[in-house]
C-alpha positions in Angstrom: 122.2 100.8 -98.7 121.4 104.4 -97.8 124.4 106.7 -97.7 125.2 108.3 -94.4 124.2 112.0 -94.2 126.1 114.7 -92.4 124.7 115.8 -89.1 124.5 118.9 -87.0 126.7 119.3 -84.0 127.7 121.3 -80.9 129.1 124.7 -81.4 131.5 126.5 -79.0 132.4 130.2 -79.2 136.1 131.1 -79.0 136.5 134.7 -79.9 139.9 136.4 -79.7 142.5 134.4 -77.8 142.8 137.0 -75.1 139.2 136.5 -74.2 140.4 133.2 -72.7 137.0 131.5 -72.6 134.7 129.4 -74.7 130.9 129.6 -74.6 128.9 126.6 -75.7 126.3 127.1 -78.4 123.8 124.3 -79.1 123.4 123.7 -82.8 121.8 121.1 -85.0 121.8 121.2 -88.8 118.6 119.1 -89.3 120.3 116.4 -91.3 120.1 112.8 -89.9 123.2 110.7 -89.7 122.6 107.1 -90.6 125.5 105.5 -88.8 125.4 102.3 -90.7 128.7 101.2 -89.3 127.4 101.1 -85.8 124.4 98.9 -86.5 124.7 95.6 -84.6 124.0 93.2 -87.4 124.2 93.0 -91.2 121.8 91.6 -93.7 121.3 87.9 -94.3 123.0 88.2 -97.7 126.5 88.4 -96.2 128.8 85.4 -96.4 130.4 83.9 -93.3 133.9 84.8 -94.3 136.6 84.7 -91.6 136.1 84.4 -87.8 133.9 86.8 -85.9 135.6 90.2 -85.1 134.6 93.6 -83.9 137.0 96.3 -85.0 136.9 99.8 -83.6 138.2 102.9 -85.3 138.0 106.6 -84.7 139.2 110.0 -86.0 138.5 112.1 -89.1 135.0 113.7 -89.4 136.0 114.6 -93.0 136.0 110.9 -94.0 133.4 109.6 -91.6 130.5 109.3 -94.0 132.6 107.1 -96.4 134.0 104.9 -93.6 130.7 104.4 -92.0 129.0 103.5 -95.3 131.8 101.0 -96.2 131.7 99.5 -92.7 127.9 98.9 -93.0 128.1 97.5 -96.5 130.9 95.2 -95.7 128.9 93.7 -92.7 125.7 93.3 -94.7 127.1 92.2 -98.1 130.5 90.6 -97.5 131.0 89.3 -94.0 128.3 89.4 -91.5 130.7 88.2 -88.8 132.8 91.3 -89.0 131.5 94.5 -87.4 133.4 97.7 -87.9 132.5 100.6 -85.6 133.8 104.1 -86.5 133.5 107.1 -84.3 134.0 110.6 -85.9 135.9 112.4 -83.2 138.4 114.5 -85.3 141.8 113.6 -86.6 143.7 114.6 -83.5 141.4 112.4 -81.4 141.9 109.5 -83.8 145.7 109.8 -83.6 145.5 109.9 -79.8 143.1 107.0 -79.4 145.1 104.8 -81.8 148.3 105.7 -80.0 146.8 104.8 -76.7 145.5 101.5 -78.1 141.9 102.4 -77.5 141.0 101.7 -81.1 142.2 99.2 -83.7 142.8 101.9 -86.3 143.0 105.7 -86.4 141.8 108.0 -89.2 143.3 111.4 -90.0 143.4 114.0 -92.8 146.7 115.2 -91.4 149.7 112.9 -91.6 151.2 112.2 -88.2 154.1 114.4 -87.2 157.5 112.7 -86.5 156.8 112.9 -82.8 153.3 111.5 -83.1 154.5 108.6 -85.3 157.3 107.8 -82.9 154.8 107.7 -80.0 152.3 105.5 -81.9 155.0 103.1 -83.1 156.4 102.8 -79.5 152.9 102.1 -78.2 151.9 99.7 -81.0 155.3 97.9 -81.0 155.2 98.2 -84.8 155.8 100.4 -87.8 152.6 102.4 -88.3 151.3 102.8 -91.8 149.5 105.7 -93.3 147.0 104.4 -95.8 145.4 106.9 -98.1 141.8 105.7 -98.6 140.1 108.4 -100.6 140.6 112.0 -101.7 138.4 114.9 -100.9 137.8 118.7 -101.0 137.6 121.2 -98.2 134.7 123.5 -99.2 134.6 127.1 -98.0 131.0 127.6 -97.0 129.2 130.9 -96.3 125.9 132.4 -95.2 125.2 135.5 -97.2 121.5 135.9 -98.1 121.1 136.9 -101.7 124.6 135.9 -102.7 124.5 132.5 -104.5 127.9 132.7 -106.1 131.2 133.7 -104.5 134.8 133.6 -105.5 137.7 133.9 -103.0 141.5 133.5 -103.2 144.0 132.3 -100.7 145.3 135.7 -99.6 141.8 137.0 -99.0 140.8 133.9 -97.1 143.9 133.9 -94.9 143.3 137.6 -94.2 139.8 136.9 -93.1 141.0 134.3 -90.6 143.9 136.7 -89.5 141.3 139.3 -88.7 142.7 141.7 -91.3 139.7 141.6 -93.7 136.6 142.1 -91.6 133.8 143.3 -94.0 132.2 141.4 -96.8 132.5 144.3 -99.2 136.3 144.7 -98.6 138.0 145.7 -101.8 140.0 142.5 -102.0 136.7 140.5 -102.1 134.9 142.9 -104.4 137.7 142.6 -106.9 137.2 138.9 -107.1 133.4 139.2 -107.5 132.6 141.8 -110.2 128.9 142.5 -110.7 128.0 140.9 -107.3 126.5 143.1 -104.6 128.3 142.3 -101.4 127.0 143.5 -98.0 128.9 145.8 -95.7 128.3 143.4 -92.9 131.0 142.1 -90.6 132.4 138.7 -91.6 131.8 136.0 -88.9 134.6 133.4 -89.3 133.9 129.9 -88.0 136.6 127.3 -87.5 137.1 124.0 -85.8 137.5 124.1 -82.0 138.8 120.5 -81.9 142.1 119.0 -83.2 141.2 118.6 -86.8 142.8 117.3 -90.0 140.6 119.6 -91.9 142.2 122.6 -90.0 145.6 121.1 -90.9 144.7 121.2 -94.6 143.3 124.8 -94.4 146.3 126.1 -92.4 148.7 124.3 -94.9 147.0 126.2 -97.7 147.1 129.5 -95.8 150.8 129.0 -95.0 151.6 128.2 -98.6 150.1 131.4 -99.9 150.3 133.9 -97.0 153.7 134.8 -95.5 151.8 136.5 -92.7 149.9 133.4 -91.8 153.0 131.2 -92.0 154.9 133.5 -89.6 152.0 134.3 -87.2 150.1 131.0 -87.0 151.6 128.3 -89.2 150.4 124.7 -90.0 148.5 122.9 -87.2 145.6 120.6 -86.5 144.7 122.9 -83.6 146.0 126.4 -84.4 145.7 129.4 -82.2 143.1 131.2 -84.3 143.5 135.0 -84.3 139.8 135.5 -84.6 136.5 133.7 -85.1 134.1 131.2 -83.5 135.0 127.6 -82.8 132.7 124.6 -83.5 133.3 120.9 -82.8 133.6 118.6 -85.8 132.7 119.2 -89.5 129.0 118.9 -88.6 129.5 121.6 -85.9 131.0 124.0 -88.4 128.3 123.3 -90.9 125.7 123.9 -88.3 127.3 127.2 -87.1 127.5 128.6 -90.6 124.0 127.5 -91.5 122.7 129.3 -88.5 124.8 132.4 -88.5 124.2 135.2 -91.0 127.3 136.7 -92.7 129.5 133.7 -91.6 132.1 131.8 -93.3 133.6 128.4 -92.5 135.2 125.2 -93.9 134.0 121.6 -94.1 134.4 118.5 -96.3 132.4 119.1 -99.5 129.7 116.5 -98.6 128.7 118.4 -95.5 128.0 121.5 -97.7 126.0 119.6 -100.3 124.0 117.6 -97.8 123.2 120.7 -95.8 122.5 122.8 -99.0 125.0 125.4 -97.7 126.6 127.6 -100.5 130.3 127.3 -101.0 132.8 129.4 -102.8 135.1 128.9 -105.8 138.8 129.4 -105.1 141.4 130.9 -107.3 144.0 128.2 -107.9 147.7 128.2 -108.6 147.0 128.6 -112.3 144.9 131.7 -111.7 141.5 130.0 -112.4 138.4 130.1 -110.2 137.6 126.5 -109.4 134.7 125.0 -107.4 135.3 122.0 -105.2 134.2 118.7 -106.9 135.3 115.2 -107.6 136.7 116.3 -110.9 138.7 119.3 -109.5 140.1 117.1 -106.7 141.2 114.5 -109.3 142.8 117.3 -111.2 144.8 118.3 -108.1 145.9 114.7 -107.6 147.0 114.6 -111.3 149.6 117.4 -110.6 150.9 116.0 -107.3 154.0 114.0 -106.7 152.9 110.6 -105.4 154.9 108.7 -102.7 156.6 105.4 -103.5 157.6 104.0 -100.1 154.7 101.9 -98.8 155.7 102.7 -95.2 155.3 106.5 -95.8 152.4 107.0 -98.1 151.9 110.7 -97.4 151.1 113.2 -100.1 150.3 116.9 -100.4 147.4 118.0 -102.7 147.2 121.6 -101.5 147.5 124.4 -104.2 148.6 122.0 -106.9 149.2 123.2 -110.5 146.7 122.7 -113.2 143.9 124.8 -114.6 141.2 122.5 -113.2 142.8 121.8 -109.8 141.0 122.7 -106.6 143.5 124.2 -104.2 142.0 122.8 -101.0 142.2 119.1 -101.9 143.5 116.4 -99.6 144.0 112.7 -99.1 142.6 111.2 -95.9 144.4 108.3 -94.1 143.7 105.3 -92.0 146.5 104.4 -89.5 147.3 100.8 -88.8 150.0 98.8 -87.2 152.0 96.8 -89.7 152.4 94.1 -87.1 149.0 93.4 -85.5 148.8 92.4 -81.9 145.6 90.4 -82.4 145.9 88.1 -85.3 142.1 87.6 -85.8 141.3 91.3 -85.7 144.3 92.0 -87.9 143.1 89.5 -90.5 139.6 91.0 -90.5 140.8 94.6 -90.6 143.2 93.7 -93.5 140.3 92.1 -95.5 138.1 95.1 -95.0 140.8 97.6 -96.1 141.5 95.6 -99.2 137.8 95.5 -100.0 137.6 99.3 -99.6 140.4 99.7 -102.1 138.7 97.7 -104.9 137.4 99.6 -107.9 133.6 99.3 -107.0 134.1 100.8 -103.5 136.5 103.5 -104.8 134.0 104.5 -107.5 131.3 104.6 -104.8 133.1 107.4 -103.1 132.0 109.9 -105.8 128.4 109.5 -104.6 129.4 111.1 -101.3 131.4 113.9 -103.1 134.8 112.3 -102.5 137.3 111.2 -105.3 138.8 107.8 -105.7 142.5 107.2 -105.4 144.6 107.4 -108.6 145.2 103.9 -109.8 149.0 104.1 -109.2 148.4 105.2 -105.6 145.7 102.6 -105.1 148.2 99.9 -106.0 150.8 101.2 -103.6 148.2 101.3 -100.8 147.2 97.7 -101.6 150.8 96.7 -101.3 151.0 98.5 -97.9 147.9 96.7 -96.7 149.3 93.3 -97.8 152.3 94.0 -95.7 150.2 94.0 -92.6 150.7 90.8 -90.6 
């Protein structure tokens, strides 16, 4: 089937916090989204499988293209009686709708906080599992006409979003890009306006490498940004950067490649400039400590050691209740998740610029899914 492409989105402006207002800016990136997961029927090749079920999920825009593709393929090729609908509303929205029981599963790039998990488990009446499904990279995208190659490091990037580095030809950026002519133009930072797991990953990275960021802003899905323009969803950030000269932003890598938006290499913990890719995400995972408790499969891939590791790498999770309230839906959801974790589907993730789970982690996730009743 055709892979879902990333779309454009609405953009909202949220300059300095004391401005206290947000202006809406319409934006479309000119890339069509094939929401295969939301089609009403599958192909005739699908087997009958288990009983009919419609399963609803919502959350991460980072992982949306993969989940939507898997949902459509499962319906058309595996079980035409199971339809899985996925809405890309952001990680914070996914956690909220799952906790409220609006959807059957949530999706997030940011592990739930202790308070969020307690609320979800109380609502669901069950242990809630974090299921890593794929790995991916947060790409730092930019719009600098005439600059096709750019390198940044964590301190410079954090300083841009702190409002301390304001010009593209700042000495800290020039030092990282010898031989490249950088403009004196003001940098236009773009960030997520919604509650976002991608923002959580970015602010985790900033907090790890910038004491100023850690003390002034910290780690959050919805931080109080010191400067910049807000945009809704990964598609909204991609649209804003695509349309705004001298801008910089962050999105899942596939949104950058689909939109043909340039992205920077980042200096990693080993002092090497590394571009986001499937290979550099896998290198980050190779240096990470993997969890062992199937009820707490959370991992940190930010700023991992290794010459080839990309520092803005992350896992992305599906949230499910271990004890399902609806047995038929639970059985269908469990079957789909186990199918997604099989080697062919994991390998397929690379076509959308994600990375498959390491085999040891994949086995743990399979065990976690098998514990769902």
